[in-house]
C-alpha positions in Angstrom: -209.8 190.7 53.3 -207.5 190.1 50.1 -208.7 189.8 46.4 -207.9 186.5 46.0 -209.6 185.4 49.3 -212.9 187.6 48.8 -212.6 185.7 44.8 -212.9 182.6 46.5 -216.0 183.3 48.6 -217.8 185.0 45.9 -217.6 181.3 44.0 -215.0 182.2 41.5 -212.4 179.9 40.2 -209.7 178.7 42.8 -206.2 179.6 42.2 -204.0 176.7 41.3 -202.3 177.2 44.7 -205.6 176.8 46.5 -206.6 173.6 44.5 -203.4 172.2 46.3 -204.0 173.7 50.0 -206.5 175.8 51.9 -206.3 177.7 55.0 -208.6 176.0 57.3 -209.0 178.2 60.5 -209.4 175.6 63.0 -206.4 173.9 62.5 -204.4 176.6 63.7 -203.0 177.8 60.5 -202.1 173.5 59.5 -202.3 172.8 55.6 -205.0 170.1 54.7 -204.5 167.8 51.9 -207.4 168.1 48.9 -210.0 164.8 49.7 -208.4 163.7 45.8 -205.0 163.9 47.2 -205.9 162.4 50.4 -207.7 159.1 48.1 -204.5 158.8 46.7 -202.3 158.3 49.6 -204.7 156.2 51.2 -204.7 153.9 48.1 -200.9 154.2 48.3 -200.3 153.2 52.2 -203.5 150.2 51.0 -201.1 149.0 48.2 -197.7 149.3 49.4 -198.1 146.7 52.0 -200.1 144.7 49.4 -197.4 144.8 47.3 -194.6 144.3 49.9 -196.9 140.8 51.0 -196.9 140.0 47.0 -193.4 140.2 47.1 -192.6 138.2 50.0 -194.5 135.7 49.0 -193.1 135.2 45.5 -189.4 135.6 47.0 -190.3 132.8 49.4 -192.0 130.8 46.6 -189.0 131.4 44.6 -186.2 130.5 47.5 -188.9 127.2 48.2 -188.2 125.8 44.5 -184.5 126.6 44.6 -184.0 124.9 47.7 -186.7 122.2 47.2 -184.1 121.5 44.1 -180.9 121.8 46.0 -182.3 119.5 48.5 -183.5 117.2 46.3 -180.1 116.9 44.6 -178.7 116.3 48.3 -180.8 113.4 49.6 -180.4 111.9 45.9 -176.6 112.3 46.5 -177.1 111.0 49.9 -178.9 107.9 48.3 -176.3 107.2 45.9 -173.7 107.2 48.9 -175.8 104.8 50.8 -175.7 102.4 47.5 -171.9 102.8 47.8 -171.8 101.2 51.3 -174.4 98.6 50.8 -172.0 97.9 47.6 -169.2 97.6 49.5 -170.7 95.8 52.2 -172.0 93.0 49.5 -168.9 92.5 48.0 -167.7 88.8 48.1 -164.6 89.7 49.5 -161.7 92.3 50.1 -160.9 93.7 46.7 -157.2 93.3 45.3 -154.7 95.0 45.9 -153.3 97.7 43.0 -150.6 99.2 41.6 -151.8 102.3 43.7 -151.3 100.6 46.7 -153.2 98.0 49.0 -157.1 98.5 48.9 -158.5 100.3 51.2 -159.5 99.0 54.3 -163.0 98.3 55.2 -164.0 99.4 58.0 -162.1 102.8 55.9 -164.6 102.7 53.2 -167.7 102.4 55.4 -166.7 105.5 56.8 -166.2 107.5 53.7 -169.3 106.4 52.8 -171.4 107.3 55.7 -169.3 110.6 55.9 -170.6 111.8 52.7 -174.1 110.5 53.2 -174.4 112.3 56.1 -173.2 115.8 54.8 -175.6 115.5 51.9 -178.3 114.8 54.4 -177.4 117.6 56.6 -177.1 120.1 53.9 -180.7 119.0 52.6 -182.2 119.4 55.9 -180.5 122.8 56.3 -182.3 123.7 53.3 -185.3 123.0 54.1 -185.8 124.9 57.3 -185.5 128.4 56.7 -187.9 131.0 57.1 -189.6 130.1 54.1 -190.6 126.8 54.7 -191.7 126.9 58.1 -194.8 129.0 57.0 -195.4 127.2 53.6 -195.7 124.0 55.4 -198.8 125.0 57.7 -200.5 126.6 55.0 -203.8 124.9 55.2 -204.8 122.4 52.7 -201.7 123.4 50.6 -199.0 123.0 53.0 -199.0 119.4 52.7 -196.4 118.7 50.1 -194.1 121.3 51.7 -194.9 120.3 55.3 -193.3 116.5 54.0 -190.0 117.5 52.4 -189.3 119.1 55.8 -190.2 115.9 57.4 -188.1 113.9 54.7 -184.8 116.1 54.9 -185.3 115.4 58.4 -185.7 112.0 58.8 -182.7 111.5 56.6 -180.4 113.6 58.7 -181.5 111.7 61.3 -181.0 108.6 59.7 -177.1 109.1 58.5 -176.4 110.9 62.2 -178.0 108.5 64.7 -178.1 105.2 62.6 -175.4 104.8 60.2 -172.7 106.2 62.2 -173.5 103.2 64.8 -173.1 101.0 62.0 -170.0 102.3 60.9 -168.6 102.0 64.0 -169.9 98.6 64.5 -167.8 97.5 60.9 -164.8 99.1 62.3 -164.7 97.3 65.9 -165.3 93.8 64.1 -163.0 95.0 61.2 -160.1 94.5 63.9 -161.1 91.7 66.1 -159.4 88.4 66.3 -157.3 86.3 68.5 -153.5 86.8 68.2 -153.2 83.3 66.4 -156.3 84.5 63.6 -158.3 81.6 64.1 -161.3 82.2 66.4 -163.4 85.3 66.6 -162.8 88.2 69.5 -166.5 87.5 71.1 -165.4 90.9 73.7 -165.8 92.8 70.3 -169.4 91.5 69.4 -170.4 92.4 73.3 -168.7 95.3 72.7 -170.7 96.1 69.3 -174.1 95.1 70.8 -174.7 98.4 72.9 -174.4 100.1 69.6 -176.7 98.1 67.2 -179.4 98.5 69.9 -179.3 101.8 70.0 -178.7 102.0 66.3 -182.3 99.8 65.9 -184.1 102.2 68.4 -183.3 105.1 66.4 -184.2 103.4 62.8 -187.7 102.5 64.5 -187.9 105.8 65.6 -187.2 107.7 62.7 -190.2 105.3 60.8 -192.7 105.9 63.0 -192.0 110.2 62.2 -191.9 108.8 58.4 -195.3 107.4 59.2 -196.8 110.5 60.9 -195.7 112.9 57.8 -198.5 113.9 55.1 -199.2 111.7 52.6 -201.9 111.7 49.4 -201.4 115.4 48.9 -201.7 117.5 45.9 -198.0 116.9 44.8 -197.4 113.0 43.6 -193.4 113.4 43.6 -193.3 113.9 47.5 -195.5 111.3 47.9 -193.0 109.4 46.2 -190.3 110.0 47.7 -191.8 109.1 51.0 -193.3 105.8 50.1 -189.3 105.3 48.8 -187.8 106.3 52.3 -190.4 104.6 54.1 -189.3 101.2 52.1 -185.8 101.8 52.9 -186.8 101.9 56.2 -188.4 98.9 56.3 -185.7 97.0 54.6 -183.3 98.7 57.6 -184.9 98.3 60.8 -185.3 94.4 60.6 -182.2 93.8 59.6 -180.9 96.4 62.6 -183.3 94.3 65.1 -181.6 91.3 63.8 -178.2 92.2 63.9 -178.8 93.9 67.1 -180.1 90.0 68.6 -177.5 88.4 67.2 -174.8 90.5 68.7 -176.4 90.0 72.1 -176.7 86.2 71.4 -173.4 85.3 69.5 -171.1 85.4 72.7 -172.9 83.2 74.5 -174.0 80.5 71.3 -170.3 80.5 70.3 -168.4 79.7 73.3 -168.2 82.2 75.6 -169.9 80.6 78.8 -168.6 77.5 78.3 -168.2 75.0 75.4 -171.1 74.5 72.6 -172.7 71.9 69.8 -174.3 72.4 67.7 -175.7 69.9 64.7 -175.8 71.9 61.3 -177.9 70.2 58.8 -178.1 70.6 54.8 -181.3 70.9 53.3 -181.3 69.3 49.8 -184.1 71.4 48.0 -184.4 69.6 45.1 -186.6 67.5 47.2 -188.9 70.1 49.1 -189.9 69.9 52.4 -191.3 72.4 55.3 -188.3 74.0 56.3 -186.9 73.9 52.9 -184.9 71.0 51.3 -184.9 66.8 52.7 -182.1 67.2 55.6 -179.0 64.9 53.4 -175.5 65.7 54.7 -175.3 67.5 58.6 -172.1 68.2 60.6 -171.7 68.7 64.4 -170.1 72.1 65.2 -168.5 72.7 68.3 -168.0 76.3 69.8 -165.5 77.4 72.3 -164.8 80.9 73.0 -165.1 81.6 69.3 -162.6 79.2 68.2 -165.2 77.0 65.9 -164.6 72.9 64.7 -166.5 70.4 63.0 -166.2 67.1 65.1 -168.5 64.8 62.9 -169.3 64.9 59.6 -172.4 62.4 58.3 -174.9 61.7 55.9 -178.9 61.0 56.1 -178.1 57.3 55.6 -176.7 57.2 59.4 -179.7 58.6 60.9 -182.1 57.2 58.4 -182.9 54.7 61.8 -182.4 56.7 64.5 -186.2 58.0 66.4 -186.6 61.3 68.0 -188.2 61.3 71.4 -190.4 64.5 71.7 -193.6 65.1 71.7 -194.7 67.7 69.6 -199.0 67.8 70.2 -202.2 66.9 68.9 -201.5 69.5 65.8 -198.8 68.4 64.6 -199.5 64.6 65.0 -202.7 65.3 63.3 -200.8 66.5 60.1 -197.5 64.9 59.9 -198.3 61.6 62.0 -198.6 59.6 59.4 -195.2 60.2 57.7 -193.7 59.5 61.1 -191.1 63.0 61.2 -190.2 61.7 64.7 -188.8 58.1 63.2 -188.1 58.8 60.0 -184.7 61.0 59.0 -185.8 62.5 55.4 -189.5 63.2 56.8 -188.5 65.3 60.2 -189.0 69.0 59.0 -192.4 68.5 57.0 -193.6 71.4 58.8 -193.0 74.8 58.1 -192.3 76.0 61.8 -188.2 75.2 62.0 -187.9 74.8 66.1 -189.8 71.2 65.2 -187.6 69.7 62.9 -184.5 71.2 65.0 -185.6 69.3 68.4 -186.1 66.7 65.8 -182.6 66.7 64.9 -181.2 67.2 68.5 -183.2 64.1 69.8 -182.2 62.2 66.9 -178.6 62.8 67.2 -178.7 62.1 70.9 -180.4 58.7 70.4 -178.1 58.0 67.9 -174.7 59.0 69.3 -175.4 59.9 73.0 -174.0 63.2 72.7 -176.1 66.2 73.5 -176.2 69.3 71.3 -177.1 72.9 72.5 -178.8 73.7 69.1 -179.2 73.2 65.2 -179.0 75.0 62.2 -180.6 74.6 58.8 -179.3 75.7 55.9 -179.3 74.7 51.5 -177.1 75.1 48.9 -178.6 79.0 47.8 -177.4 79.7 51.7 -173.9 78.4 51.0 -173.6 79.7 47.4 -174.4 83.7 49.1 -171.6 82.5 52.1 -168.8 81.1 49.3 -169.9 84.5 47.2 -168.2 85.8 50.4 -165.6 83.5 51.2 -163.8 82.5 47.9 -164.2 79.1 46.6 -163.8 75.9 48.3 -161.5 73.4 47.2 -162.6 69.4 46.6 -159.9 66.6 47.5 -159.5 65.7 43.2 -158.9 69.5 43.1 -161.9 71.0 41.6 -163.1 74.2 43.1 -167.2 74.5 44.7 -167.9 78.3 43.8 -171.0 80.3 44.4 -171.9 80.1 41.3 -172.1 76.2 40.7 -172.8 74.9 44.5 -176.5 74.6 43.8 -176.7 73.0 40.5 -173.5 70.8 41.2 -175.5 69.7 44.8 -178.9 69.4 43.5 -178.7 67.8 40.1 -175.0 67.7 38.4 -173.8 65.2 41.4 -176.9 62.6 40.0 -175.5 62.4 36.8 -171.8 62.8 37.9 -172.2 59.4 40.4 -175.0 57.3 39.4 -173.5 54.8 42.4 -175.4 55.6 45.5 -172.6 55.2 47.9 -169.9 56.9 46.1 -173.0 60.4 45.7 -173.3 60.0 49.2 -169.6 60.5 49.9 -169.3 63.2 47.3 -171.7 65.0 49.5 -169.8 64.7 52.5 -166.3 65.6 50.6 -168.8 69.4 49.8 -170.0 69.6 53.1 -166.6 69.5 54.5 -164.9 71.5 51.6 -167.2 74.3 52.0 -167.4 73.5 56.1 -163.4 74.4 56.1 -163.0 76.9 53.6 -166.3 79.6 55.5 -164.4 78.4 59.4 -160.8 79.8 57.4 -162.7 83.1 56.0 -164.8 84.2 59.2 -160.7 84.2 60.8 -159.4 85.8 58.1 -159.6 90.2 58.4 -159.9 90.5 55.0 -163.0 88.3 54.6 -164.4 89.3 58.1 -166.4 92.0 56.9 -168.2 90.6 54.0 -168.8 87.2 55.4 -170.4 88.6 58.2 -172.8 90.9 55.9 -173.1 87.5 53.6 -174.5 85.7 56.6 -176.9 88.4 57.7 -177.9 88.6 54.4 -179.4 84.5 54.3 -180.4 84.6 57.8 -183.1 87.5 56.6 -183.8 85.3 53.9 -184.7 82.3 55.9 -181.8 79.9 53.9 -180.2 79.8 57.1 -182.4 79.0 60.3 -181.0 78.9 64.0 -182.6 76.7 67.0 -180.9 76.8 70.9 -182.2 74.6 73.2 -181.3 77.3 75.8 -184.4 78.3 77.0 -183.1 82.2 77.1 -182.0 82.6 73.7 -184.6 80.4 72.3 -187.2 83.0 73.3 -184.8 85.9 71.7 -184.2 83.4 68.1 -188.4 82.7 67.7 -189.1 86.6 67.3 -186.5 86.8 64.6 -186.1 86.3 60.8 -183.6 83.4 61.5 -185.5 81.7 64.1 -187.9 80.5 61.3 -190.9 80.1 63.5 -194.2 80.1 62.1 -195.8 83.5 63.1 -198.0 83.7 65.2 -200.8 87.2 65.7 -203.6 88.3 64.0 -202.0 89.8 60.9 -202.9 88.1 57.8 -201.0 85.3 56.5 -200.6 83.6 53.0 -198.6 80.8 53.7 -197.9 78.3 50.7 -195.7 75.0 51.4 -195.0 72.2 49.3 -193.9 68.5 50.6 -192.5 66.4 47.6 -194.6 63.2 47.9 -192.6 61.2 45.3 -189.5 60.8 46.7 -188.2 62.7 43.1 -185.5 65.4 43.1 -187.5 67.1 40.8 -188.3 70.1 42.9 -185.4 71.5 41.1 -187.8 72.4 38.5 -190.3 73.5 40.5 -191.8 77.2 39.8 -194.2 78.4 42.7 -196.7 81.6 42.3 -199.1 82.8 45.3 -201.5 85.6 45.0 -203.5 87.2 48.0 -206.2 89.1 47.1 -209.2 90.2 49.6 -211.9 90.9 48.5 -215.5 92.2 50.0 -217.0 92.0 53.5 -219.4 89.4 54.1 -221.5 89.5 57.5 -217.9 91.3 58.9 -216.2 88.6 57.1 -213.9 89.6 54.6 -213.2 86.9 51.6 -210.0 86.3 50.2 -209.1 84.7 46.7 -205.3 83.0 46.9 -204.4 81.3 43.9 -201.9 79.0 43.5 -199.8 78.4 40.3 -197.4 75.3 40.6 -195.0 74.6 37.6 -193.0 71.3 37.1 -189.8 72.6 34.4 -188.4 69.3 34.4 -187.6 68.1 30.5 -189.7 64.8 29.5 -186.0 63.5 28.8 -182.2 62.9 30.0 -182.4 63.1 33.4 -180.4 60.7 35.6 -183.1 57.7 37.0 -182.6 58.6 40.5 -183.5 61.9 40.3 -186.8 60.7 38.4 -187.4 57.3 40.0 -190.3 57.6 42.5 -191.2 55.5 46.0 -195.1 56.8 46.6 -196.1 54.0 43.9 -199.1 55.7 42.6 -202.3 53.7 41.2 -201.9 55.4 37.8 -199.6 55.3 35.3 -196.7 58.1 35.2 -193.8 59.0 33.0 -190.4 59.8 33.9 -190.4 63.8 35.1 -193.5 63.5 37.0 -193.6 64.8 40.2 -196.1 65.0 43.3 -196.6 67.4 45.6 -198.8 67.5 49.4 -199.3 71.6 49.2 -200.7 72.7 52.0 -202.2 76.6 52.5 -201.5 77.4 56.1 -204.4 80.3 56.0 -205.0 83.5 58.8 -205.9 82.6 62.5 -209.7 82.3 62.3 -209.9 81.7 58.6 -212.4 79.4 57.0 -212.5 77.4 53.4 -215.9 78.6 51.7 -214.3 76.3 48.9 -211.8 75.3 46.4 -210.9 74.5 43.0 -207.4 72.9 41.4 -207.4 74.0 37.4 -211.4 74.7 37.7 -212.6 71.5 39.2 -214.1 71.6 42.7 -211.3 69.9 44.9 -211.6 68.0 48.4 -209.0 69.8 50.7 -207.8 68.3 54.4 -208.1 70.5 56.9 -205.5 70.5 60.0 -204.4 73.6 62.1 -200.7 74.7 63.1 -199.9 77.1 66.0 -203.2 78.9 65.6 -203.6 79.2 61.1 -205.9 76.5 59.6 -204.0 74.0 57.2 -205.5 73.1 54.0 -203.9 70.4 52.0 -204.2 68.8 48.8 -201.9 65.8 47.3 -201.4 67.5 43.6 -199.8 65.4 41.1 -197.6 67.3 38.8 -196.7 65.7 35.3 -193.3 67.0 33.7 -193.6 70.2 31.9 -197.4 71.0 33.2 -198.8 73.4 35.7 -201.5 73.5 37.6 -203.8 76.0 39.4 -204.9 75.9 43.1 -207.9 78.3 44.0 -209.1 78.4 47.7 -211.8 80.9 48.7 -211.8 82.1 52.2 -213.2 83.6 55.2 -211.1 86.0 57.3 -211.1 88.2 59.7 -210.9 91.6 58.6 -207.2 93.7 59.1 -205.6 96.3 58.2 -202.1 95.3 58.6 -200.8 93.9 55.5 -200.5 90.3 54.5 -197.4 88.3 55.8 -196.3 86.0 52.7 -194.4 82.5 54.3 -191.2 82.2 52.1 -190.5 78.1 51.8 -186.7 78.5 50.6 -186.3 76.1 47.5 -184.2 76.4 44.6 -186.2 79.1 42.7 -188.1 81.6 45.0 -191.9 81.9 45.2 -193.3 84.6 43.2 -195.7 85.6 46.0 -197.9 89.2 45.6 -200.1 90.0 48.1 -202.9 92.7 47.8 -203.9 95.4 50.2 -207.0 94.7 52.2 -208.3 96.7 55.2 -211.0 96.5 57.9 -214.6 96.1 56.9 -216.8 99.6 57.6 -220.4 100.1 57.6 
């Protein structure tokens, strides 16, 4: 035995080399690490994966942060492209030529905007689909915002790939239409774009459903705001896409593709309020045959003042409006906000008066005419004066009463305005340089309810009832907040009327929800200087009035099944009459509204609880209703 090994066996200090390694006879001459080194290596083997994992997490977090910022910039750029697209479609007319050459064709501009939006959205989608995003999106608790961001990028990508290109193709198709003589619409083009619009509508609805399924109320408020904004944009797009698809299906037959059609177009004067908007004044008979539009007759309310309509609209209608004789009095024919009732009365009254049957009716007001003239350009009166988007409302509802105090001259003037506007719009609809902007303006006015459409053909009318431009009082179980005013004084003072409404759900009582409705009406009419015809009253009230004082029948259309617990007018108890229309309770109060005054009506209702938002009925008058419907929800417990 060597000296070194003997020394070690006697407990002597091992040499440095022995400290590093010792001979193990049981391991066939293998060298074995000492316990200290083993511990160090074991710790290193544990730490290295931990360091690597931590590095991957940090790298993934950095990647998500960088790509998240880049994706956000791409989505913002896509939104700017969409804004450019909307601005182009809202242009009042084709842009003028410049020194650089003629303006870009509308279809080309739309394609460019769609292409830009599509590229930005696609890049945002790619940036949020890398290997770091998937595990981050599936983290418990913390993954919600990442899942929402990925979903928003994917939804934007699908919107720009599946919806916008179809709309661009529609614009291109319509932009290139027109008969050889340029005087009528190519109805075959409308039929070709109908499937494109239907597909776009379905795709937009699917994208909206996916956005609904994304996490919300997360720990990152910015993602919640982005989700809310995209949902808001889709909520604007989807109804318009549905309506556009329906219009493309309906317009060919309604414009005479299968035979001539006649329609009664009624201009409503919103200076004197009626349920659908304003008092029915001037009217025209429109003929449509194979896309060619022409006017056969223009008239005013005095021509139909004695005409009666042989229609029965039911006991509820008679109970609410019977005393005003709407089927026998032309100026009271549209007191109900349900436009199909007014249209049926108009069609029947015209047939009784002329012996001529019409296939449908339209209602429109000066606000709608203003929107259309913004797209078509101004109309010219016989004396050379221009009727423009900026002056038509004031001209027809205020200034004309001062310009033409004589009743007959004023009625003739209204007909001149109606005829000039109609001719200008017909000319613009046949002009390819105006058509895209005019169709866009028409769509916008239909969506706002300023143009309403009724068809005497059952299949067409069933589809119109489901659309905003059908002017139907909504049915169903969703909450309804419906303020409707009818002028009861015979004045033209509703030009100065301001309306506000707040629908506020409260606590639940025995399974019913308390709802407080606050209505504020203000008469902004000046106390002097108005023409006599504007302020004169035909109601002969049993109390003193001053010029400028107004009187309204104020009706509130409540949710189905609602009951009235109480009401106050300016803080004092008020007794409202009760009726019903199309399943909705209707509560009405006769309100005197002095010049310069404001009055507040408060209704306390008990309604069925619902998790659906309240639908606000917006009666189109000169000044839009300012309404606020607060969120409710089902009763629990």
